[in-house]
C-alpha positions, 0 to 999 in steps of 0.5 A, spaced: 604 116 488 606 123 485 606 126 492 611 121 494 615 123 488 615 130 490 617 129 497 622 125 496 625 129 490 625 135 495 631 132 499 634 130 493 635 137 490 638 138 496 643 132 496 645 131 489 648 136 484 644 136 477 650 137 472 649 131 469 656 128 470 657 121 473 662 119 478 665 115 472 665 121 468 660 119 463 654 124 461 648 121 465 642 120 461 635 118 463 630 115 457 623 114 459 623 107 456 628 102 454 626 104 446 629 111 447 634 108 452 637 103 447 638 109 441 641 114 446 646 108 448 648 107 441 649 114 439 652 115 446 658 111 444 660 109 451 660 116 453 653 116 456 650 112 463 643 111 461 637 110 465 631 107 462 625 108 466 620 103 463 624 097 461 619 091 463 617 088 456 610 085 460 608 092 463 603 096 460 606 103 459 599 107 459 598 104 466 606 105 469 607 109 475 615 111 477 618 110 483 623 114 487 629 111 484 626 114 477 626 121 480 633 121 483 635 119 476 632 125 473 634 129 478 641 127 476 641 127 469 644 132 464 639 129 458 632 127 458 629 123 452 622 122 452 616 121 447 611 126 448 604 126 446 601 124 453 605 117 452 610 118 458 607 124 462 610 121 468 617 124 465 614 131 466 612 130 473 619 127 475 622 133 471 617 138 475 619 135 481 627 137 480 627 143 476 634 144 473 637 150 468 642 145 465 638 139 464 636 138 456 630 135 455 629 132 448 621 131 446 621 126 440 614 129 438 617 136 438 623 133 434 619 131 428 613 136 429 607 131 431 602 134 435 595 134 437 590 130 442 589 125 436 596 124 434 598 117 434 604 117 440 608 111 438 613 115 434 619 110 435 615 106 430 616 111 425 622 109 421 623 114 416 623 119 422 628 116 426 634 120 422 631 126 425 630 123 432 637 121 432 640 128 430 636 131 435 639 126 441 646 127 438 645 135 438 643 134 446 648 130 448 654 134 444 651 140 447 651 137 454 658 134 453 662 138 447 668 134 449 665 128 445 662 131 440 665 128 434 664 121 437 656 122 438 656 124 431 659 118 429 654 114 434 649 117 430 651 115 423 652 108 426 645 108 428 642 110 422 646 106 418 644 100 422 636 102 420 637 100 413 635 093 413 629 095 416 628 100 411 629 095 405 624 090 408 619 096 408 620 097 401 620 090 399 613 090 402 611 096 399 613 094 392 610 087 393 604 088 397 602 096 397 595 097 399 594 090 402 588 091 407 591 089 414 588 091 421 591 092 428 587 092 435 591 099 437 595 103 433 602 101 436 605 099 429 601 104 425 607 108 423 610 102 421 604 099 416 604 106 413 611 106 411 610 099 408 604 102 404 599 098 407 592 100 408 589 099 415 581 097 415 580 097 423 575 102 425 578 108 429 571 106 434 575 100 436 582 102 436 582 108 440 578 106 446 583 100 446 589 105 446 586 108 451 584 102 456 577 102 455 572 098 452 570 099 445 562 100 443 559 093 441 558 095 434 565 097 433 567 090 436 562 087 431 565 090 425 573 089 428 571 081 428 567 081 422 574 084 418 578 078 421 572 072 421 570 074 413 578 075 411 577 082 409 584 083 411 590 079 410 594 080 417 592 082 424 597 086 428 596 086 436 599 089 442 601 083 446 603 088 452 596 090 453 591 084 451 584 085 454 578 080 453 576 084 447 583 084 443 584 076 445 577 075 442 579 078 436 585 075 435 582 068 436 577 070 431 583 071 426 586 065 428 580 061 427 579 064 420 586 063 418 588 070 418 596 071 420 597 074 427 603 078 428 605 080 435 608 087 436 610 090 443 611 097 445 618 096 449 624 093 447 624 086 449 630 084 453 637 083 450 634 086 443 637 092 440 632 097 437 634 095 430 634 088 431 627 089 434 624 093 428 627 088 423 624 082 427 617 085 427 618 088 420 620 081 417 614 077 421 609 082 417 613 081 411 612 073 412 605 074 414 604 077 407 608 072 403 613 077 401 
């Protein structure tokens, strides 16, 4: 697949300009997932044409391979927004296949200063850091399209303001249920649960292999199952986009024990805004905790 992309983009580089402006005058932006695509759309205030590479809510982002249409979009983009931390390495390949001195690349991990091979890459769940993320995206848009600088600043302020209901739910959980033990099958919602003041008891020996798409050791599976079966946690959160036989068994054990189960996803559900999605998941967590 990578070789196919390289071949196709060799001709793209000859046929298309990389200035980043679309035929309709809007700034072309490519986001690695529809999560970042929606954030860019809100900040862009109608002046951007956004292409999100990964959009299928049922797809496993860790297994995704982009097609040539994604390569063409990146070749033409004035701004690219990606996660970093190895989450969307396909973007690096696409950018290397069509180098451009004028394209601005926004790596969210760099914006908020999270690095290291063991870092949790699900950065869009870090609600307290989203002000910084939005500011970095606004800056890249304004640098690429200074004519609409003020509109991008206004778009960023609106985006941040629309996060306030999510923040209020997280503060309520923190006030009423701080340090409550919970568990997740993989660290997709880890930043969210940390912001809510909750305490994850799921062993890393279980969650890390699941996040890597591999089988956790039997002892870790037994420990994780024991947490829910004996009601040592109040809530189980699981990634419904990457369900395996192991995580399905843990979920079933939680349901049998009467432990509330909250589903989360890695990409934006169809028809949802970023804030609406985060708010729905935060409210589901609050409801499961009874707060």
